[in-house]
C-alpha positions as CSV (number, residue, x, y, z in Angstrom):
1,M,-28.7,24.4,32.8
2,S,-27.1,27.9,32.6
3,T,-25.3,29.0,29.6
4,P,-21.4,28.9,29.9
5,D,-19.6,32.2,30.7
6,R,-18.5,34.1,27.6
7,V,-15.8,36.3,26.6
8,P,-16.1,38.7,23.6
9,A,-15.6,37.0,20.0
10,R,-12.0,36.8,18.8
11,P,-11.3,39.5,16.4
12,S,-9.8,37.0,13.9
13,G,-13.5,35.6,13.3
14,S,-13.6,37.1,9.8
15,A,-10.0,35.6,9.1
16,T,-11.1,32.2,10.4
17,V,-14.2,32.2,8.1
18,T,-12.3,33.3,5.0
19,R,-9.7,30.6,5.6
20,A,-12.2,27.9,6.2
21,V,-14.3,28.8,3.3
22,A,-11.1,28.7,1.1
23,A,-10.1,25.3,2.5
24,G,-13.6,24.0,2.0
25,A,-13.7,25.2,-1.6
26,V,-10.3,23.8,-2.6
27,C,-11.2,20.5,-1.0
28,G,-14.7,20.4,-2.5
29,A,-13.2,21.4,-6.3
30,L,-10.4,18.5,-5.7
31,A,-13.1,16.0,-4.9
32,L,-15.4,17.2,-7.7
33,A,-12.5,16.8,-10.1
34,L,-11.8,13.3,-8.9
35,L,-15.7,12.4,-9.2
36,V,-15.6,13.6,-12.8
37,M,-12.4,11.4,-13.5
38,V,-14.0,8.4,-11.8
39,A,-17.4,8.9,-13.7
40,T,-15.6,9.2,-17.1
41,A,-13.1,6.5,-16.3
42,W,-10.2,8.6,-17.1
43,A,-7.3,6.3,-18.1
44,P,-4.4,7.7,-16.0
45,L,-6.5,7.5,-12.8
46,M,-7.8,4.0,-13.6
47,T,-4.2,2.9,-14.0
48,V,-2.9,4.3,-10.8
49,D,-5.9,3.0,-9.0
50,H,-5.5,-0.5,-10.4
51,A,-1.6,-0.5,-10.0
52,V,-1.9,0.4,-6.2
53,A,-4.9,-2.0,-5.6
54,E,-3.2,-5.1,-7.2
55,G,0.3,-4.2,-5.5
56,L,-1.4,-4.1,-2.0
57,H,-3.8,-7.1,-2.8
58,R,-0.6,-9.3,-3.7
59,R,0.8,-8.5,-0.3
60,A,-2.5,-9.1,1.5
61,V,-3.0,-12.5,0.4
62,T,0.4,-13.6,1.6
63,R,0.0,-11.8,5.1
64,P,-2.9,-13.2,7.0
65,G,-1.8,-11.8,10.3
66,E,-1.8,-8.3,8.8
67,V,-5.2,-8.6,7.3
68,R,-6.6,-9.7,10.7
69,V,-5.2,-6.6,12.3
70,A,-6.4,-4.5,9.4
71,R,-9.7,-6.0,9.6
72,V,-10.1,-5.2,13.5
73,L,-9.0,-1.6,12.9
74,T,-11.1,-0.9,10.1
75,D,-14.3,-2.8,11.3
76,W,-14.0,-1.7,14.9
77,V,-11.6,1.3,15.8
78,W,-12.2,3.2,12.5
79,D,-15.5,2.1,11.5
80,P,-18.0,5.0,10.6
81,W,-20.2,4.0,13.5
82,T,-17.3,4.4,15.8
83,A,-16.8,8.1,14.7
84,R,-20.6,8.7,15.0
85,A,-20.6,7.3,18.6
86,L,-18.0,9.6,19.4
87,I,-19.6,12.5,18.0
88,T,-22.9,11.4,19.8
89,V,-21.0,11.5,23.1
90,A,-19.7,15.0,22.3
91,V,-23.0,16.2,21.2
92,V,-24.6,15.1,24.5
93,A,-21.9,16.7,26.6
94,L,-22.4,19.9,24.9
95,W,-26.0,19.7,25.3
96,W,-25.8,19.0,28.8
97,R,-23.5,21.9,29.4
98,G,-25.9,24.2,27.8
99,A,-24.2,24.7,24.3
100,R,-27.3,23.5,22.4
101,L,-26.6,25.4,19.3
102,L,-23.2,24.0,18.9
103,A,-24.5,20.5,19.9
104,C,-27.1,20.8,17.0
105,W,-24.4,22.2,14.6
106,I,-22.1,19.4,15.1
107,A,-24.8,16.7,15.0
108,G,-26.1,18.3,11.8
109,T,-22.6,18.3,10.2
110,M,-22.3,14.5,10.8
111,V,-25.7,13.7,9.4
112,F,-25.1,16.0,6.5
113,S,-21.8,14.2,5.8
114,T,-23.4,10.8,5.9
115,L,-26.3,11.9,3.4
116,L,-23.8,13.5,1.1
117,Q,-21.5,10.5,1.0
118,Q,-24.4,8.1,0.4
119,G,-25.8,10.4,-2.3
120,I,-22.6,10.5,-4.3
121,K,-22.2,6.7,-4.0
122,A,-25.7,6.4,-5.4
123,A,-25.0,9.0,-8.2
124,V,-21.7,7.6,-9.1
125,G,-22.3,3.9,-8.6
126,R,-18.6,2.8,-8.7
127,E,-17.9,-0.8,-8.5
128,R,-15.4,-2.0,-5.9
129,P,-12.3,-4.0,-6.7
130,Q,-13.0,-7.6,-7.5
131,W,-10.8,-10.3,-6.7
132,Q,-10.6,-14.2,-7.1
133,D,-9.0,-14.3,-3.8
134,P,-10.8,-11.6,-1.6
135,V,-9.4,-11.0,2.0
136,D,-12.4,-8.9,2.8
137,S,-15.7,-7.6,1.5
138,A,-17.8,-4.6,1.5
139,Q,-21.3,-3.6,0.4
140,Y,-22.6,-0.5,-1.6
141,A,-20.8,1.6,-4.1
142,A,-17.1,2.5,-3.8
143,F,-17.0,6.3,-4.4
144,P,-16.2,7.8,-1.9
145,S,-14.9,5.7,0.8
146,G,-17.5,6.1,3.7
147,H,-14.9,5.0,6.2
148,A,-12.4,7.6,5.2
149,M,-15.1,10.5,5.0
150,S,-16.6,9.6,8.5
151,A,-13.2,9.3,10.1
152,T,-12.1,12.7,8.6
153,V,-15.4,14.5,9.6
154,G,-15.5,12.8,13.0
155,C,-11.8,13.6,13.9
156,G,-12.3,17.2,12.3
157,L,-15.1,17.9,14.5
158,L,-13.5,16.6,17.6
159,L,-10.3,18.8,16.8
160,W,-12.5,21.8,16.2
161,L,-14.0,21.3,19.8
162,L,-10.6,20.6,21.5
163,W,-8.4,23.2,19.5
164,R,-8.6,25.8,22.5
165,A,-7.4,23.3,25.0
166,G,-3.8,23.2,26.2
167,P,-0.9,22.4,23.7
168,A,-0.4,18.9,24.9
169,V,-4.1,18.0,24.4
170,R,-4.2,19.7,21.2
171,G,-1.1,17.9,20.0
172,A,-2.2,14.7,21.1
173,A,-5.5,15.0,19.3
174,V,-4.0,16.1,16.1
175,S,-1.7,13.0,16.2
176,V,-4.7,10.6,16.9
177,A,-6.7,12.3,14.1
178,C,-3.8,12.2,11.4
179,L,-3.2,8.6,12.5
180,S,-6.9,7.5,12.2
181,V,-7.6,9.2,8.9
182,A,-4.4,7.8,7.3
183,G,-4.8,4.4,8.9
184,V,-8.6,3.7,7.8
185,S,-7.6,5.1,4.2
186,F,-4.8,2.7,4.0
187,T,-6.8,-0.3,5.5
188,R,-9.5,0.1,3.0
189,V,-7.1,0.0,0.2
190,Y,-5.2,-2.8,1.6
191,L,-8.0,-5.0,2.2
192,G,-9.1,-4.6,-1.4
193,V,-12.5,-3.0,-0.7
194,H,-11.7,0.5,-2.3
195,W,-9.6,2.1,-4.8
196,L,-7.1,4.8,-3.9
197,S,-9.2,7.6,-5.4
198,D,-12.1,6.4,-3.2
199,V,-10.4,7.3,0.0
200,V,-8.7,10.4,-1.3
201,A,-12.1,11.5,-2.3
202,G,-13.6,10.6,1.1
203,V,-10.8,12.5,3.0
204,L,-11.2,15.6,0.7
205,L,-14.9,15.7,1.1
206,G,-14.4,15.2,5.0
207,V,-12.1,18.1,5.2
208,G,-14.3,20.3,3.0
209,V,-17.4,19.4,5.1
210,V,-15.8,20.3,8.4
211,A,-14.2,23.5,7.1
212,L,-17.4,24.8,5.7
213,S,-19.1,24.0,9.0
214,I,-16.6,25.8,11.0
215,A,-17.0,28.8,8.6
216,G,-20.8,28.8,9.1
217,H,-20.8,28.4,12.6
218,T,-18.2,31.2,13.2
219,A,-20.0,33.6,10.8
220,F,-23.3,32.7,12.8
221,L,-21.8,33.8,16.1
222,A,-20.0,36.8,14.6
223,R,-23.4,38.1,13.2
224,S,-25.4,37.2,16.4
225,G,-22.7,38.9,18.7
226,Q,-21.7,35.6,20.6
227,G,-18.2,34.4,21.4
228,W,-16.0,31.8,22.9
229,S,-16.5,30.3,26.3
230,R,-14.0,30.3,29.0
231,T,-13.9,26.5,28.7
232,G,-12.6,26.5,25.3
233,N,-15.6,25.7,23.3
234,L,-17.8,27.8,21.3
235,S,-20.7,29.2,23.1
236,H,-24.2,30.4,22.4
237,R,-27.5,31.4,23.9
238,S,-30.0,28.7,24.0
């Protein structure tokens, strides 16, 4: 398949790289700070985590209807595999259109995100909240939240691909992305399977991964003299 038509690379490419790297560095530093506080069981953070978890759990055990809705949302709508499935569809579409570098870049970012979260989980080994009357259950270590991180990375990558679409599409995409990330973060804590700091770290890491991925891809295009396709997506030579 032929490569999409191109227009010259945007002159703001270097500014995009600078902003993306800065955003990635800030989010990474904040996530690292949370990791250190969790690993050392920093008392103020533990107090906040337990207070939030206990308060939400007290509500959850008296609201079975809300719990059922939260479980459907977190297990199906915002499950990590849902995010991966959406990214897979985007990757296949990009590959079919001839944007193979971008397809591989998006797929690689999602794979890297999954490996990163699993590696941190194994390294930190944080226990999940324990309840005498649980409303849900989950496996593996708690920090960071895989649901929150996967949703953030998936939504971030899709927003990146849709950013040059019309304002209506872009606005709708931003709204859905924000709702999804906030929603999955809340449901994980509400269902008692994560601490607040787990989901915050997942979101921070997700934003950092997407920002650095955008920076890397934009810098690569600038160095190789490639630009933006007229369809609104980044293009490349296969």
